MARRO-266260 format. One record per residue (C-alpha): residue number from 0; x, y, z. Coordinates in Angstrom, 3 decimals. Layout:
BEGIN
<site resi="NUM" px="X" py="Y" pz="Z"/>
...
***
This chain:
BEGIN
<site resi="0" px="-78.226" py="-0.019" pz="-87.454"/>
<site resi="1" px="-76.520" py="3.138" pz="-86.236"/>
<site resi="2" px="-72.815" py="3.422" pz="-85.570"/>
<site resi="3" px="-71.106" py="5.356" pz="-82.757"/>
<site resi="4" px="-70.824" py="9.135" pz="-83.021"/>
<site resi="5" px="-67.676" py="10.518" pz="-84.641"/>
<site resi="6" px="-66.243" py="13.934" pz="-85.498"/>
<site resi="7" px="-67.123" py="15.328" pz="-88.931"/>
<site resi="8" px="-63.453" py="15.336" pz="-89.974"/>
<site resi="9" px="-63.442" py="11.521" pz="-89.636"/>
<site resi="10" px="-65.918" py="11.015" pz="-92.514"/>
<site resi="11" px="-64.415" py="9.522" pz="-95.653"/>
<site resi="12" px="-65.047" py="10.784" pz="-99.170"/>
<site resi="13" px="-68.609" py="9.990" pz="-100.240"/>
<site resi="14" px="-69.719" py="9.019" pz="-96.728"/>
<site resi="15" px="-72.835" py="10.548" pz="-95.201"/>
<site resi="16" px="-73.970" py="11.150" pz="-91.643"/>
<site resi="17" px="-76.473" py="13.040" pz="-89.509"/>
<site resi="18" px="-75.324" py="15.997" pz="-87.413"/>
<site resi="19" px="-75.707" py="15.258" pz="-83.697"/>
<site resi="20" px="-74.255" py="18.409" pz="-82.110"/>
<site resi="21" px="-71.914" py="21.360" pz="-82.483"/>
<site resi="22" px="-69.388" py="21.517" pz="-79.662"/>
<site resi="23" px="-69.038" py="24.860" pz="-77.880"/>
<site resi="24" px="-70.946" py="28.073" pz="-77.488"/>
<site resi="25" px="-68.469" py="30.488" pz="-79.003"/>
<site resi="26" px="-68.261" py="32.442" pz="-82.264"/>
<site resi="27" px="-67.068" py="29.416" pz="-84.251"/>
<site resi="28" px="-69.994" py="27.269" pz="-83.060"/>
<site resi="29" px="-72.452" py="30.067" pz="-83.896"/>
<site resi="30" px="-70.916" py="30.480" pz="-87.360"/>
<site resi="31" px="-71.210" py="26.756" pz="-88.072"/>
<site resi="32" px="-74.888" py="26.802" pz="-87.115"/>
<site resi="33" px="-75.504" py="29.901" pz="-89.248"/>
<site resi="34" px="-74.036" py="27.982" pz="-92.214"/>
<site resi="35" px="-76.729" py="25.325" pz="-91.777"/>
<site resi="36" px="-74.928" py="22.786" pz="-89.626"/>
<site resi="37" px="-77.747" py="22.064" pz="-87.194"/>
<site resi="38" px="-78.821" py="18.954" pz="-85.304"/>
<site resi="39" px="-80.484" py="16.177" pz="-87.324"/>
<site resi="40" px="-79.337" py="17.664" pz="-90.658"/>
<site resi="41" px="-77.816" py="15.177" pz="-93.162"/>
<site resi="42" px="-74.267" py="15.963" pz="-94.320"/>
<site resi="43" px="-71.808" py="14.214" pz="-96.615"/>
<site resi="44" px="-68.121" py="14.575" pz="-97.341"/>
<site resi="45" px="-67.411" py="15.588" pz="-100.943"/>
<site resi="46" px="-63.611" py="15.850" pz="-100.989"/>
<site resi="47" px="-60.451" py="17.308" pz="-99.510"/>
<site resi="48" px="-58.021" py="19.904" pz="-100.824"/>
<site resi="49" px="-54.717" py="18.483" pz="-102.137"/>
<site resi="50" px="-52.932" py="19.243" pz="-98.854"/>
<site resi="51" px="-55.822" py="17.821" pz="-96.799"/>
<site resi="52" px="-57.314" py="21.074" pz="-95.522"/>
<site resi="53" px="-59.990" py="22.387" pz="-96.033"/>
<site resi="54" px="-62.600" py="19.684" pz="-96.658"/>
<site resi="55" px="-65.732" py="20.177" pz="-98.757"/>
<site resi="56" px="-69.107" py="18.980" pz="-97.457"/>
<site resi="57" px="-72.614" py="18.882" pz="-98.929"/>
<site resi="58" px="-75.361" py="20.061" pz="-96.580"/>
<site resi="59" px="-78.831" py="21.535" pz="-97.146"/>
<site resi="60" px="-78.444" py="21.500" pz="-100.949"/>
<site resi="61" px="-75.172" py="23.415" pz="-101.102"/>
<site resi="62" px="-71.469" py="22.828" pz="-100.513"/>
<site resi="63" px="-69.299" py="24.330" pz="-97.822"/>
<site resi="64" px="-65.597" py="24.094" pz="-97.074"/>
<site resi="65" px="-64.473" py="23.734" pz="-93.479"/>
<site resi="66" px="-61.009" py="23.768" pz="-91.981"/>
<site resi="67" px="-60.075" py="20.825" pz="-89.790"/>
<site resi="68" px="-60.304" py="22.922" pz="-86.601"/>
<site resi="69" px="-63.934" py="23.712" pz="-87.531"/>
<site resi="70" px="-64.967" py="20.212" pz="-88.607"/>
<site resi="71" px="-63.649" py="18.691" pz="-85.370"/>
<site resi="72" px="-66.331" py="20.719" pz="-83.557"/>
<site resi="73" px="-69.158" py="18.895" pz="-85.376"/>
<site resi="74" px="-70.270" py="15.522" pz="-83.988"/>
<site resi="75" px="-72.082" py="13.244" pz="-86.458"/>
<site resi="76" px="-73.727" py="9.832" pz="-86.495"/>
<site resi="77" px="-72.939" py="7.588" pz="-89.460"/>
<site resi="78" px="-75.735" py="5.352" pz="-90.611"/>
<site resi="79" px="-75.537" py="2.059" pz="-92.473"/>
***
């Protein structure tokens, strides 16, 4: 069973999802794709900084930290 699409910043710690799309066609969207955030790629939320921003994610065998304004641009599909 698949759940509705959500923004990446809505994932909870330890939750995983599949990237559906990157919103926009600007420099930020290009940078996110260059970092490996591409459609159909699995991603999981590792943890947040003490003040809540940035958030660390695991994708493609490595970890990246994204600010909230970046992670809101990534649409994901949680899976049960």
